[in-house]
MARLO-264846 format. One record per residue: residue number from 1; residue in one letter; x, y, z of N, C-alpha, C, O, CB in turn. Coordinates in steps of 0.02 Angstrom, whole numbers, plus 50000, padded with zeros to 5 digits. Glycine has a CB too. Layout:
BEGIN
{NUM; 'A'; {X; Y; Z}; {X; Y; Z}; {X; Y; Z}; {X; Y; Z}; {X; Y; Z}};
...
end
This chain:
BEGIN
{1; 'X'; {50458; 49601; 47842}; {50477; 49574; 47902}; {50454; 49604; 47959}; {50464; 49663; 47973}; {50538; 49572; 47906}};
{2; 'X'; {50420; 49557; 47998}; {50389; 49595; 48054}; {50391; 49556; 48124}; {50408; 49497; 48121}; {50314; 49612; 48036}};
{3; 'X'; {50377; 49581; 48176}; {50387; 49549; 48247}; {50336; 49559; 48280}; {50311; 49615; 48289}; {50443; 49571; 48286}};
{4; 'X'; {50314; 49503; 48304}; {50224; 49495; 48336}; {50245; 49479; 48402}; {50262; 49422; 48415}; {50162; 49424; 48301}};
{5; 'X'; {50245; 49528; 48448}; {50241; 49508; 48527}; {50167; 49495; 48556}; {50121; 49536; 48557}; {50273; 49571; 48573}};
{6; 'X'; {50165; 49447; 48574}; {50100; 49421; 48611}; {50104; 49418; 48687}; {50123; 49364; 48709}; {50084; 49348; 48587}};
{7; 'X'; {50091; 49460; 48727}; {50084; 49453; 48811}; {50022; 49424; 48833}; {49999; 49437; 48888}; {50087; 49523; 48850}};
{8; 'X'; {49991; 49379; 48786}; {49925; 49352; 48819}; {49943; 49301; 48869}; {49906; 49301; 48919}; {49873; 49320; 48765}};
{9; 'X'; {49990; 49257; 48869}; {50003; 49211; 48912}; {50032; 49233; 48982}; {50024; 49202; 49034}; {50043; 49171; 48880}};
{10; 'X'; {50070; 49295; 48973}; {50094; 49341; 49029}; {50045; 49367; 49081}; {50052; 49357; 49141}; {50124; 49400; 48999}};
{11; 'X'; {49995; 49399; 49055}; {49950; 49440; 49096}; {49918; 49390; 49150}; {49909; 49416; 49205}; {49892; 49478; 49049}};
{12; 'X'; {49901; 49333; 49145}; {49871; 49292; 49212}; {49922; 49285; 49257}; {49904; 49291; 49316}; {49843; 49216; 49199}};
{13; 'X'; {49990; 49273; 49248}; {50049; 49274; 49294}; {50061; 49335; 49321}; {50076; 49334; 49380}; {50108; 49254; 49264}};
{14; 'X'; {50059; 49387; 49292}; {50064; 49453; 49320}; {50003; 49467; 49358}; {50011; 49498; 49410}; {50076; 49506; 49268}};
{15; 'X'; {49952; 49453; 49345}; {49896; 49471; 49387}; {49889; 49437; 49452}; {49870; 49464; 49503}; {49836; 49461; 49352}};
{16; 'X'; {49910; 49363; 49446}; {49927; 49328; 49506}; {49977; 49354; 49559}; {49961; 49359; 49618}; {49949; 49269; 49488}};
{17; 'X'; {50043; 49370; 49534}; {50085; 49402; 49571}; {50062; 49455; 49606}; {50068; 49459; 49667}; {50131; 49418; 49539}};
{18; 'X'; {50030; 49504; 49567}; {50019; 49570; 49593}; {49953; 49557; 49654}; {49953; 49587; 49707}; {49998; 49626; 49522}};
{19; 'X'; {49911; 49519; 49638}; {49855; 49499; 49687}; {49892; 49465; 49746}; {49879; 49485; 49802}; {49798; 49447; 49652}};
{20; 'X'; {49936; 49414; 49736}; {49971; 49385; 49793}; {50016; 49435; 49840}; {50029; 49422; 49899}; {50016; 49331; 49764}};
{21; 'X'; {50037; 49494; 49806}; {50092; 49540; 49849}; {50069; 49597; 49873}; {50109; 49639; 49893}; {50153; 49561; 49812}};
{22; 'X'; {50000; 49610; 49875}; {49978; 49659; 49900}; {49977; 49674; 49969}; {49983; 49729; 49996}; {49930; 49661; 49881}};
{23; 'X'; {49969; 49606; 50000}; {49983; 49614; 50080}; {50056; 49644; 50083}; {50061; 49685; 50129}; {49980; 49535; 50126}};
{24; 'X'; {50103; 49638; 50055}; {50161; 49664; 50072}; {50169; 49738; 50064}; {50217; 49769; 50086}; {50207; 49632; 50037}};
{25; 'X'; {50132; 49756; 50039}; {50130; 49843; 50031}; {50071; 49871; 50076}; {50067; 49932; 50084}; {50114; 49870; 49944}};
{26; 'X'; {50037; 49839; 50097}; {49955; 49856; 50135}; {49982; 49846; 50204}; {49978; 49895; 50241}; {49877; 49793; 50115}};
{27; 'X'; {50008; 49794; 50227}; {50037; 49801; 50306}; {50079; 49858; 50328}; {50062; 49892; 50376}; {50083; 49742; 50324}};
{28; 'X'; {50126; 49868; 50297}; {50186; 49923; 50307}; {50138; 49998; 50300}; {50142; 50040; 50345}; {50260; 49915; 50233}};
{29; 'X'; {50102; 50007; 50251}; {50061; 50066; 50253}; {50017; 50076; 50301}; {50006; 50130; 50328}; {50030; 50073; 50203}};
{30; 'X'; {49985; 50017; 50314}; {49942; 50017; 50371}; {49970; 50041; 50439}; {49947; 50087; 50472}; {49920; 49952; 50379}};
{31; 'X'; {50020; 50003; 50454}; {50070; 50037; 50507}; {50080; 50112; 50512}; {50071; 50148; 50562}; {50136; 50012; 50495}};
{32; 'X'; {50102; 50129; 50450}; {50127; 50207; 50444}; {50066; 50244; 50455}; {50062; 50279; 50505}; {50161; 50230; 50368}};
{33; 'X'; {50018; 50241; 50416}; {49944; 50284; 50430}; {49935; 50265; 50496}; {49920; 50313; 50531}; {49871; 50264; 50382}};
{34; 'X'; {49939; 50206; 50530}; {49910; 50200; 50603}; {49959; 50249; 50649}; {49928; 50294; 50678}; {49912; 50112; 50633}};
{35; 'X'; {50003; 50248; 50656}; {50052; 50294; 50686}; {50045; 50365; 50678}; {50051; 50408; 50722}; {50112; 50280; 50662}};
{36; 'X'; {50028; 50374; 50600}; {50016; 50444; 50589}; {49950; 50469; 50628}; {49948; 50525; 50654}; {50010; 50456; 50510}};
{37; 'X'; {49904; 50430; 50630}; {49836; 50439; 50649}; {49849; 50450; 50729}; {49828; 50500; 50757}; {49784; 50373; 50626}};
{38; 'X'; {49882; 50402; 50760}; {49902; 50408; 50825}; {49925; 50468; 50837}; {49887; 50506; 50867}; {49946; 50365; 50844}};
{39; 'X'; {49995; 50492; 50815}; {50021; 50551; 50825}; {49976; 50609; 50820}; {49982; 50655; 50860}; {50069; 50558; 50786}};
{40; 'X'; {49932; 50610; 50775}; {49881; 50672; 50773}; {49838; 50675; 50827}; {49828; 50729; 50854}; {49837; 50674; 50713}};
{41; 'X'; {49800; 50604; 50854}; {49765; 50608; 50894}; {49805; 50637; 50967}; {49781; 50682; 51002}; {49735; 50546; 50891}};
{42; 'X'; {49857; 50610; 50978}; {49894; 50628; 51033}; {49915; 50704; 51037}; {49916; 50733; 51092}; {49953; 50584; 51033}};
{43; 'X'; {49929; 50732; 50986}; {49936; 50808; 50975}; {49871; 50849; 50986}; {49874; 50907; 51008}; {49960; 50820; 50902}};
{44; 'X'; {49818; 50821; 50972}; {49754; 50867; 50981}; {49727; 50850; 51055}; {49689; 50890; 51084}; {49689; 50850; 50918}};
{45; 'X'; {49745; 50799; 51082}; {49728; 50793; 51154}; {49779; 50840; 51187}; {49759; 50881; 51228}; {49733; 50716; 51183}};
{46; 'X'; {49837; 50838; 51174}; {49891; 50883; 51209}; {49866; 50960; 51212}; {49859; 50998; 51260}; {49967; 50879; 51167}};
{47; 'X'; {49854; 50971; 51133}; {49840; 51041; 51124}; {49769; 51059; 51164}; {49761; 51117; 51182}; {49837; 51056; 51045}};
{48; 'X'; {49721; 51012; 51176}; {49657; 51025; 51206}; {49674; 51041; 51287}; {49641; 51083; 51317}; {49605; 50957; 51193}};
{49; 'X'; {49711; 51014; 51310}; {49745; 51002; 51389}; {49792; 51076; 51382}; {49817; 51094; 51436}; {49807; 50908; 51403}};
{50; 'X'; {49802; 51105; 51345}; {49862; 51155; 51337}; {49926; 51150; 51350}; {49961; 51198; 51366}; {49855; 51201; 51366}};
{51; 'X'; {49948; 51079; 51341}; {50028; 51057; 51351}; {50067; 51071; 51281}; {50127; 51058; 51276}; {50037; 50969; 51372}};
end
Protein backbone atom coordinates (compact mmCIF):
# COMPACT_ATOMS: atom_id res chain seq x y z
CA UNK A 1 0.00 0.00 0.00
CA UNK A 2 1.42 3.39 -0.97
CA UNK A 3 0.20 6.93 -1.17
CA UNK A 4 1.22 9.05 -4.13
CA UNK A 5 0.77 12.79 -3.69
CA UNK A 6 1.27 14.90 -6.77
CA UNK A 7 1.29 18.67 -6.43
CA UNK A 8 2.08 19.35 -10.08
CA UNK A 9 -1.34 20.88 -10.75
CA UNK A 10 -1.12 23.05 -7.63
CA UNK A 11 2.15 24.87 -8.43
CA UNK A 12 0.80 27.10 -11.24
CA UNK A 13 -1.99 28.27 -8.95
CA UNK A 14 0.42 28.97 -6.08
CA UNK A 15 2.76 30.80 -8.45
CA UNK A 16 -0.10 32.95 -9.73
CA UNK A 17 -1.26 33.83 -6.20
CA UNK A 18 2.24 34.77 -5.04
CA UNK A 19 2.91 36.86 -8.14
CA UNK A 20 -0.36 38.75 -7.76
CA UNK A 21 0.02 39.40 -4.02
CA UNK A 22 3.57 40.83 -4.06
CA UNK A 23 2.13 44.36 -4.28
CA UNK A 24 0.32 43.81 -0.96
CA UNK A 25 3.73 43.38 0.69
CA UNK A 26 5.75 45.82 -1.42
CA UNK A 27 3.63 48.92 -0.76
CA UNK A 28 3.67 48.74 3.07
CA UNK A 29 7.37 47.86 3.10
CA UNK A 30 8.08 50.77 0.76
CA UNK A 31 6.20 53.16 3.05
CA UNK A 32 8.04 51.85 6.12
CA UNK A 33 11.46 52.12 4.45
CA UNK A 34 10.56 55.54 3.05
CA UNK A 35 9.73 56.92 6.49
CA UNK A 36 12.87 55.30 7.93
CA UNK A 37 15.04 56.99 5.30
CA UNK A 38 13.25 60.30 5.81
CA UNK A 39 13.77 60.06 9.59
CA UNK A 40 17.47 59.36 9.04
CA UNK A 41 17.84 62.33 6.67
CA UNK A 42 16.06 64.67 9.09
CA UNK A 43 18.26 63.42 11.94
CA UNK A 44 21.43 64.00 9.92
CA UNK A 45 20.35 67.52 8.93
CA UNK A 46 19.50 68.39 12.53
CA UNK A 47 22.82 67.01 13.70
CA UNK A 48 24.65 69.01 11.02
CA UNK A 49 23.08 72.22 12.29
CA UNK A 50 23.73 71.34 15.93
CA UNK A 51 20.10 70.96 17.01
